[in-house]
N, C-alpha and C positions, 0 to 999 in steps of 0.2 A: 578495750574494743581497738581495733587500729582504723583507721583515716581511709577516705577513699584513695589518697597518693599513695599510701601502703599496699593498699592492694590489688592496687596496678587497673583497680575499675576506672579511673579518669585517663587512663591510656588508651583504654579499651573503648570507652566512649568515643575520644579522640579519632581512635582509626574506625569506630563506623560512622560516624559523622564526615571523617576525609572521606573514606567510601562512597557512602551516600552522595556526597557533594559531585564523587567523579559519574556516577553513574548519571544525578540528572543534568551535569553539563555534559556528559557524551548523548544525549537525550536530544536537548536544546539542540547542539549543532547539526544533529541528523534531521531534527524537523526544520533548520534554517536550512539543509540541501535540500529537505522536501519541497520546501517551498519554493525555492530557486527552479527544482526539477518541474514541478507542476507549472511555473511561467512558462519554461521552456518549451513545455507539452503546449500549453495554450498557444504559445508563438505558433509551433509546428501545423496545430490545426487550423489556426487563420488564416496562416501561409495556404493551405490545400484548399479551404473555402475559396481564398480568392483567388486562386486557379481553377473553380469551377468543381472541387470536388464534392461530395456530400460527406460533411463532416458524420452524420450521425450512422451513416455505414462503415465511416472506415472507423469509428469505434468500434462497433461488433464485429468489423475484420480481427481487430487489436485482440478484442477477448478470445473471439473463435482461436484466434493462432494457441493461444494461452494452454487452451485442452489438448488434452490429448486426443491423436485422432479418433479411437472408440469410441471415448466419450463424445466426440463433437458428432461424429457419424450416427450414435444412437439419440442425440437431443435431435437430429435432422430429420430424424426418421420415425420419432415421435414428434416433431410439430406436424410434420409431411401427415400422418394419421387424423391428429388433429382437426387439421384444415381440411382435411378430404370428409371427416362428419360431421365438420360443419357447412358443406358445400362451398368453398373457399378457393379450390382448384377446378 
């Protein structure tokens, strides 16, 4: 019978382990960057709040701007319909 070294099995395992390590290290770097970006965003919201802006509304606007115009209009129409049904308008 052949040993793991003779069949190349050890080499395959080493390559797989190195590849896995690379994936994990890339994820860790991105997680660090994400944390830094989240802190930057938090600072901007703090700055806006300090200048008198409503940060809750800013968050809504940021969320809405990510959406397609048609999707946003549909959502607004449904919201208005529901509010009318409840006598809120």
